[in-house]
C-alpha positions in Angstrom: 4.6 -242.6 87.2 1.8 -243.9 84.9 -0.3 -241.0 85.8 2.4 -238.5 85.1 3.1 -240.2 81.8 -0.6 -240.0 80.9 -1.5 -236.6 81.8 1.6 -234.8 80.9 0.7 -234.7 77.1 -2.7 -233.7 78.0 -1.8 -230.8 80.3 0.8 -229.3 77.9 -1.5 -229.9 75.1 -4.3 -227.7 76.8 -1.7 -225.1 77.4 -0.3 -225.1 73.8 -4.0 -224.8 72.5 -4.7 -221.8 74.7 -1.7 -219.8 73.4 -2.3 -216.9 71.2 -2.2 -217.2 67.4 0.9 -215.1 67.4 2.9 -217.8 69.5 2.7 -220.7 66.9 6.6 -221.4 67.1 6.5 -221.5 70.9 3.4 -223.9 70.9 5.1 -226.2 68.4 8.2 -226.3 70.5 6.5 -226.8 73.7 4.5 -229.7 72.4 7.7 -231.4 70.8 9.5 -230.9 74.1 6.5 -232.6 75.9 6.5 -235.5 73.5 10.3 -235.9 74.2 9.8 -235.9 77.9 7.2 -238.4 77.6 9.6 -240.7 75.7 12.1 -240.3 78.4 9.5 -241.2 81.1 8.5 -244.3 79.0 12.1 -245.4 78.5 12.6 -245.0 82.4 9.5 -247.1 82.8 11.0 -249.7 80.7 14.3 -249.7 82.4 12.5 -250.0 85.9 10.3 -253.0 84.6 10.9 -256.3 86.4 10.4 -258.8 83.5 9.8 -261.8 86.0 6.5 -260.0 87.4 3.0 -259.4 86.1 1.2 -256.1 86.5 3.5 -253.4 87.7 3.5 -249.6 88.7 0.2 -250.1 89.9 -1.9 -247.0 91.1 -5.5 -247.6 92.3 -7.8 -245.1 93.8 -11.6 -245.1 94.4 -13.7 -243.1 92.0 -17.4 -244.0 92.1 -17.3 -247.4 93.9 -21.2 -247.8 93.9 -20.8 -247.9 90.1 -17.9 -250.1 89.7 -15.6 -247.2 88.7 -12.2 -246.6 90.0 -8.9 -245.1 88.7 -6.8 -248.1 88.2 -3.6 -248.1 86.1 -0.8 -250.7 85.8 1.2 -252.3 83.0 2.6 -255.7 82.1 4.9 -256.6 79.2 2.1 -255.9 76.6 1.1 -252.5 78.3 4.7 -251.5 78.5 5.6 -252.3 74.8 2.6 -250.4 73.5 3.4 -247.3 75.7 6.9 -247.5 74.4 5.7 -247.6 71.0 3.4 -244.6 71.4 6.2 -242.7 73.1 8.4 -243.4 70.0 5.9 -242.6 67.1 4.5 -239.2 68.6 7.8 -237.3 68.4 8.7 -238.9 64.9 5.3 -237.7 63.8 5.8 -234.3 65.1 9.1 -234.0 63.3 7.3 -235.0 60.1 4.9 -232.2 60.7 7.3 -229.6 61.5 6.4 -227.6 58.5 2.7 -227.5 59.0 1.7 -223.9 58.2 -2.0 -223.7 59.1 -2.2 -223.1 62.8 0.6 -225.5 63.8 0.2 -225.0 67.5 -3.3 -226.4 67.5 -2.1 -229.2 65.3 0.6 -230.2 67.8 -1.9 -229.8 70.7 -4.0 -232.3 69.1 -1.3 -234.6 68.6 -0.5 -234.6 72.4 -4.2 -235.1 73.2 -4.0 -238.2 71.1 -0.6 -239.3 72.7 -2.3 -239.0 76.2 -5.4 -241.0 74.9 -2.9 -243.7 73.9 -1.1 -243.8 77.1 -4.4 -243.9 79.0 -5.8 -246.8 76.9 -2.6 -249.0 77.4 -2.5 -248.6 81.1 -6.1 -248.4 82.3 -7.3 -251.6 84.0 -11.0 -250.7 84.5 -13.4 -250.5 81.7 -14.8 -247.0 82.5 -11.4 -245.5 82.9 -10.2 -247.4 79.7 -13.2 -246.4 77.7 -12.8 -242.7 78.5 -9.4 -242.8 77.0 -10.6 -244.9 74.0 -13.1 -242.3 73.1 -10.7 -239.5 73.7 -8.5 -240.9 70.9 -11.4 -240.3 68.6 -11.7 -236.5 69.0 -8.2 -235.4 68.2 -8.0 -237.9 65.3 -11.2 -236.5 64.0 -10.1 -232.8 63.9 -6.5 -233.7 62.7 -8.1 -235.3 59.6 -10.9 -232.8 59.2 -8.9 -229.6 59.5 -5.5 -230.6 58.0 -6.3 -233.4 55.6 -6.5 -233.7 51.9 -9.2 -232.6 49.4 -11.7 -235.4 50.7 -10.9 -234.8 54.3 -14.4 -234.0 55.5 -16.0 -237.2 54.1 -12.9 -239.2 55.5 -13.1 -237.6 59.1 -16.9 -238.3 59.2 -16.5 -241.8 58.0 -14.0 -242.5 60.8 -16.2 -240.9 63.4 -19.3 -242.8 62.4 -17.5 -246.2 62.1 -15.9 -245.6 65.5 -18.9 -244.5 67.3 -20.9 -247.6 66.1 -18.2 -249.7 67.7 -18.0 -247.7 70.9 -21.7 -247.7 71.3 -21.8 -251.5 70.8 -19.0 -252.0 73.2 -20.5 -249.7 75.8 -23.8 -251.4 75.8 -22.1 -254.7 76.0 -20.2 -253.7 79.2 -23.1 -252.1 80.8 -25.0 -255.5 80.3 -22.0 -257.4 81.7 -22.0 -254.9 84.7 -25.7 -255.7 85.3 -24.8 -259.1 86.0 -21.2 -259.0 87.6 -21.3 -255.7 89.4 -17.8 -254.9 88.3 -15.8 -253.2 85.5 -12.4 -254.5 86.7 -10.7 -256.4 83.8 -8.9 -258.9 86.2 -12.2 -259.5 88.1 -14.0 -260.1 84.9 -11.4 -262.6 83.7 -11.6 -264.3 87.1 -15.3 -264.7 86.9 -15.0 -266.1 83.2 -12.7 -268.9 84.4 -14.3 -269.8 87.6 -16.3 -273.0 87.9 -20.0 -272.1 88.3 -19.3 -268.5 88.0 -21.8 -266.0 86.7 -20.7 -266.3 83.3 -21.9 -269.8 83.0 -25.2 -268.9 84.3 -25.9 -266.3 81.6 -24.3 -267.9 78.4 -26.5 -266.2 75.9 -26.1 -262.7 77.4 -22.3 -263.2 77.5 -22.3 -264.3 73.8 -24.2 -261.1 72.9 -21.7 -259.1 75.0 -18.8 -260.9 73.3 -20.1 -259.7 69.8 -20.6 -256.2 71.2 -17.1 -255.9 72.3 -15.7 -257.7 69.3 -17.3 -255.4 67.0 -15.8 -252.2 68.7 -12.3 -253.8 68.6 -12.7 -255.2 65.0 -13.6 -251.8 63.6 -10.6 -250.3 65.4 -8.0 -252.7 64.1 -9.6 -253.0 61.5 -10.6 -256.6 60.7 -12.2 -257.3 57.4 -15.1 -256.6 56.6 -15.0 -253.7 59.0 -12.0 -252.1 57.3 -13.4 -249.8 54.5 -13.0 -246.6 56.5 -9.2 -246.9 56.8 -7.8 -246.6 53.1 -9.9 -243.2 52.7 -8.8 -241.9 56.1 -5.1 -242.7 55.7 -4.9 -241.4 52.3 -6.6 -238.1 53.3 -4.8 -237.6 56.6 -1.7 -235.3 56.9 1.6 -237.4 57.0 2.4 -236.8 60.8 -1.3 -237.9 61.7 -1.3 -241.0 59.6 1.9 -242.0 61.2 0.3 -241.9 64.6 -2.9 -243.4 63.2 -1.1 -246.6 61.7 1.9 -246.6 64.2 -0.1 -246.6 67.4 -3.9 -245.8 67.3 -4.6 -249.0 65.1 -2.7 -251.1 67.9 -5.4 -250.1 70.4 -7.8 -252.6 68.7 -5.1 -255.3 68.8 -4.4 -254.5 72.3 -8.0 -254.7 73.2 -8.3 -258.2 71.7 -5.4 -259.4 74.0 -6.3 -257.3 77.2 -10.2 -257.7 77.1 -11.5 -260.2 74.7 -9.0 -263.1 75.2 -9.2 -263.1 79.1 -12.8 -262.3 79.6 -14.3 -264.3 76.8 -12.2 -267.4 76.2 -15.3 -269.7 75.8 -16.9 -267.5 73.2 -13.6 -267.1 71.3 -13.2 -270.9 71.1 -16.9 -271.3 70.3 -16.7 -268.9 67.3 -13.0 -269.6 66.5 -13.5 -271.0 63.0 -15.4 -267.8 61.9 -12.8 -265.6 63.5 -10.1 -267.4 61.7 -11.9 -267.0 58.4 -11.9 -263.2 59.0 -8.4 -263.2 60.0 -7.4 -264.9 56.8 -9.5 -262.6 54.8 -7.7 -259.7 56.5 -4.3 -261.0 55.5 -5.2 -261.8 51.8 -7.8 -259.4 50.6 -6.0 -256.1 51.7 -3.1 -257.3 50.2 -4.6 -258.0 46.7 -6.5 -254.7 47.1 -3.0 -253.0 47.6 -1.7 -254.7 44.5 -4.6 -253.1 42.5 -3.8 -249.5 43.8 -2.1 -246.7 41.9 -2.0 -244.3 44.9 1.2 -244.8 46.9 -0.6 -243.9 50.2 -3.5 -246.1 49.5 -1.1 -249.0 48.8 0.6 -248.6 52.3 -2.9 -248.2 53.9 -4.0 -251.5 52.5 -0.6 -253.0 53.6 -1.3 -251.9 57.2 -4.5 -253.8 57.3 -2.7 -256.7 55.8 -0.1 -256.7 58.4 -2.5 -256.3 61.3 -4.2 -259.4 59.9 -1.2 -261.5 60.9 -1.9 -260.3 64.4 -5.5 -261.4 64.3 -4.4 -264.8 62.9 -2.0 -265.5 65.6 -4.6 -264.5 68.3 -7.4 -266.6 67.0 -5.1 -269.5 66.2 -3.7 -269.5 69.8 -7.2 -269.6 71.2 -7.4 -273.4 70.4 -8.2 -275.5 73.4 -5.4 -278.1 73.8 -4.6 -281.0 75.8 -1.9 -279.2 77.7 0.9 -280.9 75.8 4.2 -279.1 75.6 4.0 -279.0 71.7 0.7 -277.0 71.6 1.7 -274.8 74.5 4.9 -273.9 72.6 3.1 -273.0 69.5 0.6 -270.9 71.4 3.3 -269.1 73.2 5.1 -268.6 69.8 2.0 -267.2 68.1 1.1 -264.7 70.9 4.8 -263.6 71.3 4.7 -263.0 67.5 1.5 -261.0 67.7 3.1 -258.7 70.2 6.4 -258.5 68.3 4.3 -257.7 65.0 2.3 -255.1 67.0 5.4 -253.2 68.1 7.3 -253.6 64.8 4.6 -252.8 62.5 4.1 -249.6 64.3 7.8 -248.6 63.6 7.9 -249.7 59.9 4.5 -248.3 58.9 5.2 -245.0 60.4 8.5 -244.9 58.5 6.8 -245.9 55.3 4.2 -243.2 55.6 6.9 -240.6 56.4 8.6 -241.5 53.1 5.4 -241.5 51.2 4.8 -238.1 52.6 8.2 -236.9 51.5 7.4 -238.1 47.9 4.1 -236.2 47.9 5.8 -233.0 49.2 8.5 -233.2 46.6 6.4 -234.3 43.9 4.0 -231.4 44.0 1.1 -233.5 45.7 1.6 -236.4 43.1 1.8 -239.7 44.8 0.8 -242.1 42.0 2.7 -245.3 41.4 3.2 -244.3 37.7 4.0 -240.6 38.4 7.7 -241.4 39.1 10.5 -243.6 38.1 14.3 -243.7 38.4 14.4 -241.7 41.4 17.3 -243.8 42.7 19.5 -241.9 40.2 18.7 -238.5 41.6 18.1 -239.4 45.4 20.1 -242.6 46.2 19.9 -241.9 50.0 16.3 -241.4 49.9 15.5 -244.5 47.9 18.1 -246.6 49.9 16.6 -245.6 53.3 13.0 -246.2 52.0 14.1 -249.4 50.7 15.0 -250.5 54.2 11.5 -249.6 55.4 9.9 -251.4 52.4 12.0 -254.7 53.0 11.3 -254.5 56.8 7.5 -254.5 55.9 8.1 -257.4 53.5 9.4 -259.4 56.3 13.2 -259.6 55.2 15.2 -261.6 57.8 17.5 -259.5 59.6 15.0 -256.5 59.9 12.2 -256.2 62.4 9.3 -257.3 60.4 10.6 -260.9 60.2 10.7 -262.1 63.8 6.9 -261.5 64.6 5.6 -262.8 61.3 7.9 -265.9 61.6 6.6 -266.7 65.2 3.0 -266.3 64.1 3.1 -268.6 61.2 5.2 -271.0 63.1 2.6 -271.2 65.8 -0.4 -271.0 63.8 0.6 -273.6 61.3 0.1 -276.4 63.9 -2.8 -274.8 65.8 -4.9 -273.7 62.7 -3.2 -275.4 59.6 -5.8 -274.9 56.9 -6.5 -271.2 57.8 -2.5 -270.6 58.0 -2.0 -272.2 54.5 -4.9 -270.0 53.1 -3.2 -267.0 54.4 0.2 -267.7 53.1 -0.8 -266.1 49.6 -1.1 -262.8 51.6 2.6 -263.0 52.2 3.3 -263.4 48.4 0.9 -260.6 47.4 2.6 -258.3 50.1 6.1 -259.0 48.7 4.7 -258.4 45.1 3.2 -254.9 45.8 6.1 -253.8 47.9 8.7 -254.8 45.4 6.3 -253.1 42.7 6.9 -249.8 44.5 10.7 -250.3 44.4 10.5 -251.1 40.7 8.1 -248.5 39.6 9.3 -245.4 41.7 12.9 -246.1 42.2 14.1 -247.9 39.0 14.0 -247.5 35.3 14.6 -244.3 33.3 14.5 -241.0 35.3 12.0 -238.5 33.7 13.2 -235.0 33.0 10.9 -233.4 35.3 12.5 -235.3 38.4 16.3 -234.8 37.5 16.5 -232.3 40.1 14.8 -234.2 42.8 16.3 -233.4 46.1 17.8 -236.1 48.2 17.1 -236.3 52.0 18.4 -233.3 53.9 20.4 -233.5 56.9 17.4 -232.9 59.0 15.3 -235.4 57.4 18.0 -238.1 57.8 18.3 -237.4 61.5 14.5 -237.6 61.7 14.2 -241.1 60.2 17.5 -242.6 61.3 16.4 -243.4 64.9 13.6 -245.5 63.4 15.7 -247.3 61.0 18.2 -248.1 63.6 15.5 -249.8 65.7 14.3 -251.7 62.6 17.8 -253.3 62.6 18.1 -253.7 66.3 14.9 -255.5 66.9 15.4 -257.5 63.7 18.8 -258.8 64.8 17.7 -258.9 68.6 14.1 -259.7 68.9 14.7 -261.2 72.2 14.8 -257.6 73.6 11.1 -257.6 72.9 10.1 -261.2 73.6 11.9 -261.0 77.0 9.4 -258.2 78.0 6.4 -259.8 76.2 6.8 -263.5 77.2 5.8 -263.2 80.8 2.5 -261.6 79.8 1.9 -264.2 77.1 2.4 -267.0 79.7 -0.2 -265.3 81.9 -2.6 -265.1 79.1 -2.3 -268.9 78.3 -3.1 -270.1 81.8 -6.8 -270.6 81.0 -5.9 -272.5 77.9 
């Protein structure tokens, strides 16, 4: 089932890309139908998932055994939620891109390639298999920005490509060195070696430390973690709306997923040894992008910096939970709370960030390419439904109780406050700055006098309301019933915490 889910978008995407230029509408419709079918398969996967078990839906086939390569896919609670998130975001992004005029069939084909890469990354359990899909995500992302982006799209696309290639080369070199010692690329076997007394890892500490930093660099760029974040604001501000929705909603989660799936289980000793530095980077990722967002005048760049800030909460939770404890129930509960919060934040931020970029894209479209903070004002008078629904997404991003942004942030700070008190306290200003710049958007764009040029500002059409309402409904559902997500995530969290 995981194989079907992974390769369905790729196969349909190839078919759509090969259609003639006179079959644009057919290609777009086929691509959207494939994304909906992928969503159905992902939901079926979720309904068949047994919350009491670990890895499930396992498929394992020899590939190149002498080189440690095999086709090995499976999902636990973490993998399932990231697969579901990707399956939700892609059709939402396609609807947001429905009016693309420049070769839409190719645009939608690239979106399907990106979806296939996401599914492959979130299900692969062997490094080589995983790395192929990790790299596959870079190619459609590059072309989606380069061919359909804004005025500075060329610079943005190449900047993303160079950053990601640096991280990928570092990660590939690190795992090749690790393979030379362990003779395996299997994530579970590597984790077992890392925790085995007298294992190979203990005999090659300097090598493993170098490998750790190589893998860390690749994942940190992808998240991105400060100071490796400078590619993101330009890329997000130049990418077309549908593309940036996938980038922020799902692709950025590949980095957080990698920290939980690879770095945490395989390099526990190194994470603990460098924990204070990692916590400092996490705090910087929470605070500095929030401050940078407050200084922006471009709405798209504000939301882009907000995305970095919110993923900083995930990094804070991961590194705080990596504290070696005495096994007491208090510490174990805090660790579980922090990691459950990370997975909730990973999932819920994907929904809210995609919705926010959708609304910002509508503002840019209706405003004749204007998207400055001071270009508008009083829009609530002309388009109350538009402003009301975007306000829900803003308040969810702010972390308002009752909406989906709150449970994850609460659990992260609840757990981290005891596990890394000083870092958590230093990160709290990031929460305040986030509230300030998000409320600034509400005040400057929606409130005040309505300029004459915007008096005929159109409210949301029926199609646009139907496009965004499913995401907004999920914002309420997962805000009020977060146990729908924690029930899936918690068994995976308990498995992660066994070494600690």
